[in-house]
C-alpha positions as CSV (number, residue, x, y, z in Angstrom):
1,V,-0.2,0.0,0.2
2,Q,1.4,3.3,-1.4
3,L,1.1,6.8,-2.5
4,Q,3.7,8.1,-4.3
5,A,3.7,11.7,-4.8
6,S,5.5,13.7,-7.5
7,G,6.0,16.6,-9.9
8,G,7.4,19.3,-7.1
9,G,10.1,22.1,-8.5
10,L,11.5,25.8,-8.2
11,V,8.7,27.7,-9.6
12,Q,8.7,32.0,-11.0
13,A,5.6,34.1,-9.7
14,G,2.6,33.6,-12.0
15,G,4.0,30.2,-13.4
16,S,1.9,27.2,-13.8
17,L,3.9,23.0,-12.4
18,R,1.8,19.5,-11.6
19,L,1.5,17.7,-9.1
20,S,1.4,13.8,-9.5
21,C,0.9,11.2,-6.7
22,A,0.1,7.3,-7.6
23,A,-1.3,4.7,-5.6
24,S,-0.7,1.2,-5.0
25,G,-2.7,-1.1,-3.1
26,I,-5.4,0.7,-2.5
27,I,-8.8,0.9,-4.3
28,F,-8.0,3.9,-5.6
29,S,-10.9,4.4,-7.7
30,T,-14.0,4.2,-4.4
31,N,-11.5,6.5,-2.2
32,A,-11.9,9.8,-1.6
33,M,-7.9,11.6,-2.5
34,L,-6.8,14.5,-0.8
35,W,-3.9,17.2,-1.2
36,Y,-2.2,19.1,1.6
37,R,0.5,21.0,1.4
38,Q,2.6,21.8,4.9
39,A,4.9,25.6,4.5
40,P,8.4,26.2,6.8
41,G,7.4,26.3,10.8
42,K,3.9,26.4,9.8
43,K,0.9,23.2,10.5
44,R,-0.5,20.9,7.6
45,E,-3.1,21.7,5.4
46,W,-5.9,20.7,3.2
47,V,-6.1,22.1,0.1
48,A,-8.1,20.0,-2.2
49,T,-9.6,16.7,-2.0
50,A,-11.4,14.5,-5.1
51,N,-14.4,12.7,-4.0
52,R,-15.4,9.2,-5.7
53,A,-17.8,10.6,-8.2
54,D,-16.5,14.2,-10.5
55,D,-17.1,16.4,-7.1
56,T,-14.4,18.5,-5.4
57,A,-13.3,20.9,-2.6
58,Y,-10.7,23.3,-2.7
59,A,-8.8,25.3,0.5
60,D,-9.7,28.7,-0.4
61,S,-6.4,30.0,-0.4
62,V,-5.7,28.1,-3.8
63,K,-9.6,27.9,-4.9
64,G,-9.5,29.1,-8.8
65,R,-6.4,28.3,-8.9
66,F,-5.4,25.1,-8.4
67,T,-8.0,21.7,-10.1
68,V,-7.6,18.3,-8.3
69,Y,-8.1,15.4,-10.8
70,R,-7.9,12.2,-10.6
71,D,-7.5,9.4,-13.7
72,N,-8.9,5.9,-11.6
73,T,-7.7,3.9,-14.9
74,K,-3.6,4.4,-14.0
75,N,-5.0,4.9,-10.4
76,T,-3.1,8.7,-9.5
77,L,-4.5,11.9,-8.6
78,Y,-3.4,14.9,-10.0
79,L,-3.1,18.7,-8.6
80,Q,-2.7,21.1,-11.3
81,M,-1.8,24.9,-9.8
82,N,-1.3,27.6,-12.0
83,D,-0.9,31.5,-10.8
84,L,1.2,30.3,-8.5
85,K,2.6,32.7,-5.5
86,P,5.1,33.0,-3.1
87,E,2.2,31.4,-0.3
88,D,2.1,28.0,-2.4
89,T,5.4,27.0,-1.5
90,A,5.3,24.2,0.9
91,V,6.1,20.5,0.5
92,Y,2.7,19.0,-0.8
93,Y,1.7,15.4,0.1
94,C,-1.2,13.3,-0.5
95,H,-3.4,11.2,1.5
96,A,-5.8,8.5,1.2
97,P,-7.6,8.6,4.1
98,D,-9.8,5.5,4.2
99,W,-6.5,4.0,4.6
100,A,-4.7,6.1,6.5
101,I,-1.7,6.4,3.9
102,W,0.0,9.7,3.1
103,G,2.8,10.3,0.4
104,Q,6.6,11.0,1.0
105,G,5.6,14.5,0.1
106,T,6.9,17.1,-3.4
107,Q,8.3,20.1,-2.6
108,V,7.2,23.1,-4.5
109,T,8.9,26.1,-4.3
110,V,7.8,29.6,-5.7
111,S,10.4,32.5,-6.2
112,S,8.9,36.7,-6.4
């Protein structure tokens, strides 16, 4: 049972990144999947949720800029991040709450 996050990197403000989270060992299609992030010195915070249907939810801080979606044929969760801001700098984690597992995190750094 594993979540493998990838796609982070260094980008200038206003740029875009797409994060991926590949799941193995779980019944991906029937699970809600979430993205969280943790900035240095701050608590981990919820970013977005992709439920089983095309039902999504976002934190106010990313609404309108981030899009969460899933490809159940590939057991992969995505987070498309546009118009990135320096305050989006954090380690991003994917999470499968029904299985109580977390990905290892991928670093996103946005320069001003």
